[in-house]
C-alpha positions in Angstrom: 103.5 -147.7 60.2 100.2 -147.3 62.0 97.6 -145.2 60.3 96.8 -141.9 61.9 93.2 -140.7 61.9 92.2 -137.1 62.8 88.7 -136.1 63.5 87.2 -132.6 63.1 88.1 -131.6 66.6 91.7 -132.5 66.0 91.7 -130.5 62.7 90.4 -127.5 64.5 92.9 -127.9 67.3 95.8 -127.8 64.8 94.2 -124.8 63.1 94.0 -123.0 66.4 97.5 -124.0 67.3 98.8 -122.9 63.9 96.9 -119.6 64.2 98.4 -119.0 67.7 101.9 -119.8 66.4 101.4 -117.5 63.5 100.3 -114.7 65.9 103.4 -115.2 68.0 105.6 -115.0 64.9 103.8 -111.9 63.7 104.3 -110.3 67.1 108.0 -111.0 67.2 108.4 -109.7 63.7 106.4 -106.5 64.2 107.4 -105.6 67.7 110.6 -103.9 66.7 109.2 -102.4 63.5 106.3 -100.8 65.3 108.2 -99.5 68.3 107.8 -95.8 68.8 104.6 -95.4 66.8 102.2 -95.4 69.8 100.3 -98.2 71.6 97.5 -98.6 69.1 100.0 -99.6 66.5 101.5 -102.3 68.6 100.6 -106.0 68.2 99.2 -107.2 71.6 101.4 -109.7 73.4 100.1 -113.2 74.3 97.7 -113.0 77.2 98.1 -115.3 80.2 95.4 -115.9 82.8 96.6 -114.9 86.3 97.1 -118.0 88.4 98.0 -116.5 91.7 95.0 -115.7 94.1 94.2 -112.1 94.9 93.1 -110.8 98.3 90.7 -108.5 96.3 88.8 -108.9 93.1 91.5 -107.1 91.1 95.0 -105.6 91.4 96.4 -102.4 89.9 100.1 -102.4 89.1 101.6 -99.0 88.3 104.1 -99.0 85.4 107.5 -97.5 85.5 107.8 -94.6 83.0 110.7 -96.5 81.4 108.4 -99.5 80.6 107.9 -100.0 76.9 104.1 -99.9 77.2 104.2 -96.7 79.2 106.4 -95.0 76.5 104.1 -96.1 73.7 101.0 -94.9 75.5 102.8 -91.6 76.2 103.3 -91.2 72.4 99.6 -91.6 71.8 98.8 -89.0 74.5 101.4 -86.6 73.3 99.9 -86.7 69.9 96.5 -85.8 71.5 98.0 -82.9 73.6 97.5 -84.8 76.8 100.0 -85.5 79.6 100.2 -88.9 81.1 100.3 -88.8 84.9 100.5 -92.5 85.5 99.7 -95.8 83.8 98.3 -98.8 85.8 98.0 -102.3 84.5 94.8 -104.1 85.6 94.9 -107.7 86.8 91.5 -109.2 87.2 91.4 -113.0 86.9 87.6 -113.2 86.3 87.6 -110.7 83.4 90.8 -112.2 81.9 89.3 -115.7 82.0 86.1 -114.4 80.4 88.0 -112.8 77.6 90.3 -115.8 77.0 87.2 -118.1 76.9 85.5 -115.9 74.3 88.8 -115.7 72.3 89.1 -119.5 72.3 85.5 -120.1 71.3 85.7 -117.6 68.5 88.8 -119.2 67.1 87.3 -122.7 67.2 84.1 -121.6 65.6 85.4 -119.3 63.0 88.4 -121.5 61.9 86.0 -124.4 61.3 84.2 -122.2 58.8 87.2 -120.2 57.4 90.8 -121.5 57.9 92.1 -118.0 57.1 90.2 -116.3 60.0 92.2 -113.9 62.1 91.2 -112.6 65.6 92.5 -109.1 64.7 93.2 -108.1 68.2 94.1 -104.4 68.8 94.8 -102.0 71.5 92.2 -99.2 71.5 91.1 -96.4 73.8 87.8 -96.0 75.6 86.3 -93.2 77.7 83.8 -93.9 80.4 82.3 -91.9 83.3 81.9 -95.1 85.4 83.9 -95.0 88.6 87.3 -96.6 88.5 86.7 -99.3 91.0 83.6 -100.4 89.2 85.5 -100.6 85.9 88.3 -102.6 87.5 85.9 -105.1 89.1 83.2 -105.4 86.4 84.8 -104.3 83.1 82.5 -102.9 80.4 78.8 -103.7 79.9 77.3 -103.4 76.4 73.8 -103.4 77.8 74.4 -99.9 79.2 75.5 -98.5 75.8 73.7 -95.6 74.3 72.9 -95.4 70.6 75.6 -93.9 68.5 76.5 -93.7 64.8 76.7 -97.5 64.7 73.9 -98.4 67.1 74.1 -99.8 70.6 77.6 -101.1 71.1 80.9 -100.5 72.9 82.8 -97.8 71.1 86.6 -97.4 70.8 89.1 -95.1 69.2 92.7 -95.1 68.3 92.9 -91.4 69.3 92.8 -90.7 73.1 91.3 -87.2 72.8 88.2 -88.8 71.1 87.5 -90.3 74.6 87.8 -87.2 76.7 84.1 -86.0 76.8 83.0 -89.5 77.8 85.7 -89.9 80.4 84.9 -86.5 82.0 81.1 -86.6 81.7 80.5 -87.6 85.3 82.8 -84.8 86.6 85.0 -87.2 88.7 87.1 -89.1 86.2 90.5 -88.2 84.8 91.4 -91.5 83.3 91.1 -93.2 79.9 91.1 -97.0 79.4 93.3 -98.8 77.0 91.5 -102.0 76.0 92.5 -105.2 74.3 89.8 -105.7 71.7 88.9 -108.6 69.5 87.7 -107.1 66.2 87.8 -110.3 64.1 86.3 -109.6 60.7 85.0 -106.0 60.7 82.5 -104.5 58.4 84.1 -101.4 57.0 81.8 -98.4 56.5 82.8 -95.6 54.0 83.6 -92.2 55.5 80.5 -90.3 56.5 78.2 -93.3 56.5 76.3 -94.4 59.6 74.2 -97.3 60.7 72.5 -96.0 63.8 70.0 -98.9 64.3 72.4 -101.7 64.9 71.9 -103.8 68.0 74.4 -106.5 67.1 77.0 -107.1 64.4 75.6 -106.7 60.9 74.9 -109.7 58.7 77.2 -110.3 55.7 75.9 -109.9 52.2 75.7 -113.1 50.1 77.8 -114.7 48.9 80.0 -114.6 52.0 82.9 -116.7 53.4 83.0 -118.0 57.0 80.6 -116.9 59.7 77.3 -115.4 58.7 77.8 -112.2 60.8 80.7 -109.8 61.0 82.5 -109.6 64.4 82.6 -105.8 64.7 82.2 -102.6 62.6 84.6 -99.8 61.7 83.8 -96.4 60.2 84.6 -92.7 60.3 81.2 -90.9 60.6 82.8 -87.5 61.0 86.4 -86.9 62.0 87.9 -90.0 63.6 87.9 -93.8 63.1 85.5 -95.6 65.4 85.6 -99.3 66.3 82.5 -101.0 67.7 81.9 -104.4 69.2 78.6 -105.6 70.6 79.8 -108.2 73.1 81.5 -107.0 76.3 83.4 -110.4 76.5 85.5 -109.3 73.4 87.0 -106.3 75.2 89.4 -106.4 78.2 90.6 -103.5 80.2 94.4 -103.7 80.0 95.6 -100.3 81.3 94.1 -97.4 83.1 95.8 -94.1 82.2 95.5 -91.1 84.4 96.0 -87.9 82.4 95.7 -84.2 82.5 95.2 -81.7 79.8 98.2 -79.6 78.8 98.1 -75.9 79.5 98.5 -74.6 76.0 99.5 -71.0 75.4 96.9 -69.3 73.3 98.5 -67.7 70.3 96.5 -65.1 68.4 95.8 -66.0 64.9 95.6 -63.5 62.0 91.9 -63.1 61.4 92.2 -61.3 58.1 91.6 -64.1 55.6 91.2 -62.2 52.3 95.0 -62.0 51.7 95.7 -65.6 52.6 96.7 -67.8 49.7 95.3 -71.3 50.2 96.6 -74.5 48.7 93.7 -76.2 46.9 95.5 -79.5 46.9 95.9 -79.6 50.7 94.0 -82.1 52.7 91.9 -81.1 55.7 93.8 -81.5 58.9 92.4 -83.7 61.7 89.8 -81.9 63.8 90.2 -82.9 67.3 87.1 -84.3 68.8 86.4 -84.9 72.4 83.5 -87.3 72.0 84.0 -91.0 72.4 80.8 -92.9 71.8 80.0 -91.5 68.4 80.4 -88.3 66.5 77.5 -86.0 65.8 74.9 -88.2 67.4 72.5 -87.7 70.3 71.4 -90.2 72.9 68.2 -90.7 70.9 70.2 -91.5 67.8 69.1 -88.4 66.0 71.6 -86.4 63.9 71.7 -83.0 62.4 73.4 -80.8 59.9 74.6 -77.2 60.5 74.3 -74.4 58.0 76.3 -71.6 59.6 76.8 -69.7 62.8 73.9 -70.4 65.3 72.1 -72.2 62.5 72.2 -75.5 64.5 69.2 -73.9 66.3 67.4 -74.0 62.9 68.4 -75.8 59.8 67.3 -73.9 56.7 64.7 -74.7 54.2 64.2 -78.1 52.4 66.8 -77.4 49.9 69.5 -76.8 52.5 69.7 -73.0 51.8 68.5 -70.1 53.8 66.9 -67.4 51.8 68.8 -64.2 51.1 66.6 -62.3 53.5 67.0 -64.8 56.3 70.7 -65.0 55.7 71.1 -61.2 55.9 68.9 -61.0 59.0 70.8 -63.7 60.8 74.2 -62.3 59.8 73.2 -58.8 61.0 72.0 -60.2 64.3 75.3 -62.0 64.8 77.3 -58.8 63.9 75.2 -56.8 66.3 75.6 -59.3 69.1 79.4 -59.2 68.6 79.4 -55.4 68.7 77.4 -55.3 71.8 79.6 -57.8 73.6 82.9 -56.2 72.5 81.6 -52.5 72.9 82.1 -51.9 69.1 80.0 -49.1 67.7 77.0 -50.5 65.8 77.1 -50.3 62.0 74.2 -50.6 59.6 76.4 -52.3 57.0 77.1 -56.0 57.8 80.7 -57.0 57.5 81.0 -60.7 56.4 84.3 -60.9 58.4 82.2 -61.3 61.5 81.1 -64.6 60.2 84.7 -65.5 59.4 85.6 -64.5 62.9 83.1 -66.8 64.4 84.2 -69.8 62.4 87.9 -69.1 63.1 87.1 -68.7 66.8 85.2 -72.0 66.7 88.1 -73.7 64.8 90.6 -72.4 67.3 88.4 -73.4 70.2 88.2 -76.9 68.8 91.9 -77.1 68.3 92.7 -76.0 71.9 90.0 -78.1 73.7 89.1 -81.0 71.4 85.4 -80.0 71.6 83.3 -80.3 68.4 79.9 -80.0 69.9 78.7 -76.8 68.2 76.1 -76.0 71.0 78.8 -76.3 73.6 81.3 -74.2 71.6 78.8 -71.4 71.0 77.7 -71.5 74.6 81.3 -71.0 75.8 82.0 -68.2 73.2 78.8 -66.4 74.2 79.5 -66.6 77.9 83.0 -65.4 77.2 81.7 -62.4 75.4 83.1 -63.8 72.1 86.6 -63.7 73.6 88.4 -66.9 72.7 90.7 -66.9 75.7 87.8 -66.4 78.1 85.8 -69.1 76.4 88.6 -71.6 76.7 89.0 -70.7 80.4 85.3 -71.2 81.0 85.3 -74.6 79.4 88.4 -75.7 81.3 86.7 -74.6 84.5 83.3 -76.0 83.9 83.5 -78.6 81.1 80.2 -79.8 79.7 78.4 -78.4 82.7 78.6 -74.9 81.3 75.7 -75.9 79.0 73.4 -76.1 82.0 74.0 -72.4 82.9 71.9 -69.6 81.3 73.5 -67.5 78.7 74.1 -63.9 79.9 72.6 -60.8 78.5 71.5 -62.0 75.1 69.6 -59.2 73.4 65.9 -60.1 73.2 65.9 -59.2 69.5 68.7 -61.6 68.8 67.1 -64.4 70.8 63.7 -63.9 69.0 65.5 -64.1 65.6 67.2 -67.3 66.6 63.9 -68.8 67.7 62.4 -67.8 64.3 65.3 -69.5 62.6 64.7 -72.6 64.8 61.2 -73.0 63.3 62.5 -73.8 59.8 62.4 -77.4 58.5 65.5 -79.5 58.2 66.6 -82.1 55.7 68.4 -85.5 56.4 72.1 -85.4 57.0 74.3 -86.8 54.2 75.3 -90.4 54.9 72.2 -91.4 56.9 69.7 -93.9 55.8 67.1 -91.1 55.4 69.6 -89.3 53.0 69.9 -92.5 50.9 66.1 -92.5 50.5 66.1 -89.1 48.9 65.9 -88.8 45.1 69.2 -88.1 43.3 67.8 -84.7 42.2 66.9 -83.8 45.8 70.4 -84.8 47.0 72.1 -82.8 44.3 70.0 -79.7 45.2 71.0 -80.0 48.9 74.7 -80.4 48.1 74.5 -77.4 45.7 73.1 -75.4 48.7 76.0 -76.6 50.9 78.5 -75.5 48.3 76.9 -72.1 48.1 77.0 -71.8 52.0 80.6 -72.9 52.1 81.7 -70.3 49.5 79.7 -67.6 51.3 81.1 -68.2 54.8 84.7 -68.8 53.5 84.5 -65.6 51.4 85.5 -67.5 48.3 84.4 -66.7 44.7 82.2 -69.0 42.5 85.4 -70.1 40.7 86.3 -72.1 43.8 83.3 -74.4 43.5 85.6 -77.5 42.9 87.6 -76.7 46.0 84.3 -76.4 48.0 83.1 -79.7 46.7 86.4 -81.3 47.7 86.3 -79.9 51.2 82.7 -81.0 51.7 83.3 -84.5 50.4 86.3 -84.9 52.7 83.9 -84.4 55.7 81.0 -86.4 54.5 79.3 -83.1 53.3 79.2 -81.7 56.8 79.3 -77.9 56.2 80.6 -76.9 59.7 83.4 -79.5 59.7 84.4 -78.5 56.1 84.6 -74.8 57.1 86.5 -75.6 60.3 89.0 -77.7 58.2 89.3 -74.9 55.7 90.3 -72.4 58.4 92.5 -75.0 60.2 94.6 -75.4 57.1 95.3 -71.7 56.7 
């Protein structure tokens, strides 16, 4: 029998072939098991490069509502309170070839270093304000990305509502993209932790196995899991979903919270978020922490607490503003229920619209004279553009007090690099202040300190999100 000799190239070929066969086997095994759980839980089918020539750079093929992919997408959108109007499959030979080439090169390179490497392909959603034809022809471009919680990359979510704000930012889009994404070996960040200065995949810590760099990152900086890649060749537009927001009937909630019995073992419910690129981040990469109603305009002293005098002044101002807008006779005694009312209105506004931008929420509530129904109508009519319009009839005294609050210094947000640089004593003092703020706003006694700690920890020590989750669970 003749001797058989295999070089390195042959070895890699069989590894790639074995990996491909393993993926096909996994797909067949999981297809039935995952059916009915939404598209992001499905294993992507094998991708074949289109071989027939197109008269145009791309083709869009509308799916029948009975198609399996359509049904799985519809499940994801139903869970996000969105209605699917149509689903189109994109066929673009150039983009498909680019993706398959990157896929092949990654497999060859990574398997030569680590025979256990897995491409880890997933279906994920992406929101963009780019015009539809441009997306279909050119795909995504990581060079145009803004800085988010994990730097300058292309951001994805497994929750369609997370993409809304970015899809609607230009005012002309009502579609969300379903992408096929190569995640490879991801760096997993703990909840609440960010890495805003990344410009490529992070380097692995020694000792490591396989390739020196990770292929993507995953984390949950605030509410939802985010997936980020830094190479546009590793993401392919597979489907374009045209949607519309559901008309939800606004049901009044009982605003009297003192008599409500809360379960201390309950977990915070998911707070719907409209952002896509990254939670709680600005285009300049800065981040902030909120301390209470309108305190995003000014962020407390260095310990994270407002003084008793400042707290009382701000609270009275808010109560007075609510009274003025709702024609309620003024009272010299501040009722803490006004603060509860604000947070409950904000929580309900978030639930109904998916918005978590505090400035936008407050703007809508103020323009709606603190009426929740009116605030939601204004947002549905104007979207993010409402922030560009002036606030109506804010009492000068209230405005001046907010400006005064805005002059106070802030401290780093928990989970940021700046936060990690603080001394343990300083961090403990800030968290103690957050706990006091939580108990005060939620109207809870000091005996509930452990509950407050649990709530804050579940949201990465973000006070506003902890309070919203507290009211959401009631």
